[in-house]
N, C-alpha and C positions, 0 to 999 in steps of 0.2 A: 046602411052606410050610404052616404051621398057620393055622387060621382063628380069629378073635376077634370077639366081639360087644361093642358099646359098652354100658357099664353104664348103666342108666336113671338119669339125673340131671335134676332140675328146675333150669332156668336162669332167669335174669332177662334180658330183652331188650327193646330199644326200637328201632323203625324210625326212621331218621334221614333227614331231608329237607333241613335247612338248619341253619346255625349257631344254637345255642341250643335246639335241639329236645330234647336229652337232659336229663331231669329233674335230673341231678346236675351239669349244667354251670354252675350258679349264675347262670342267665341274668338274675336280678334286677339284677346288677351290670353287665350288658352293655347297651350303648346300642343301642336297636332299629333305628336308622337306619345303623348302622355294621356292615357284614358282616364286617369283619376282627377283631371283638372275640373274645378267646380264651374258650373254654369250659374247664371243668376236666376234662372227659372227652374231648370232641371239640374239638380245637383247630382253628384256621384253617389250611388247607393252604397252604403256601408252600415253594417249592424254588428255590434260586438259578438252576438251569438250566432251569426250566419257566416260561414266561410265563403269567400268570394267564388270559389270553384264549385260550390254546391249548386244543385239545380233548383230553379224556381218551380214551385208546385203549380203555378198558374200557366206558365208558358213553356217550361222545360229548358230554358236557356240558363247558362251559368249566371249567378248573381252579380258577378263583376261587370256584366254588360247592361245592367239595369240603372235606372235613375231614380231620383227622389224629388217629389214636388211638395213644398210646404203648402198646406191648405188651411182653410179656416178651422178644420177639424184636426189639426196637428200636422198631418202629412200622409202621403201615399207613395208606395213603390210604383215605378213606371217600367213596364215591360217594353222591349223593342216592338214597335208597331202600334203601341197605344197612341191615342190622340191626346194632345194637351189643349184643354179648353180654357179660354179666358172667361170667367164668370161675370155676372152683372155688377159685382162690386169690385171688379178688377183683379180678383183672385184667380189662381190657376188650379186646375185639377185634371187628373188623367181620366180617360174613358177608353174602355176596351173597344176594338174595332167593330165587333158585331153589334154592340149597344149603340155606338156612334152611327152606324149605317141604318139601324132601325129607328133612330131618333131624329137624325138631321139629314137635310138635303142641301145642295148648293143654293145659295141665295143670290149669286151674281154680285156685281159691284154696287 
């Protein structure tokens, strides 16, 4: 098997903790007292088979505090504390904090 190295690419990323955190969510139109308002990048997580008060198997938080990001591969749930990365094609995707810390370092301005 051949070995490959990732090309050095500067990315944009924001750590997400709650609905409206992402600067491109257009949170000015969101109602601050309503958790279910949709963001434009991180949407409110809902799934017909998953009760909102059930606990996430990845982070242990209730599902109603999670987000959802549409990706090139359909989409991914966003746990509080995940990083939202803007990809090289302008797409967004979540990344767990430990993976982010192992993969990325600050690039400056």
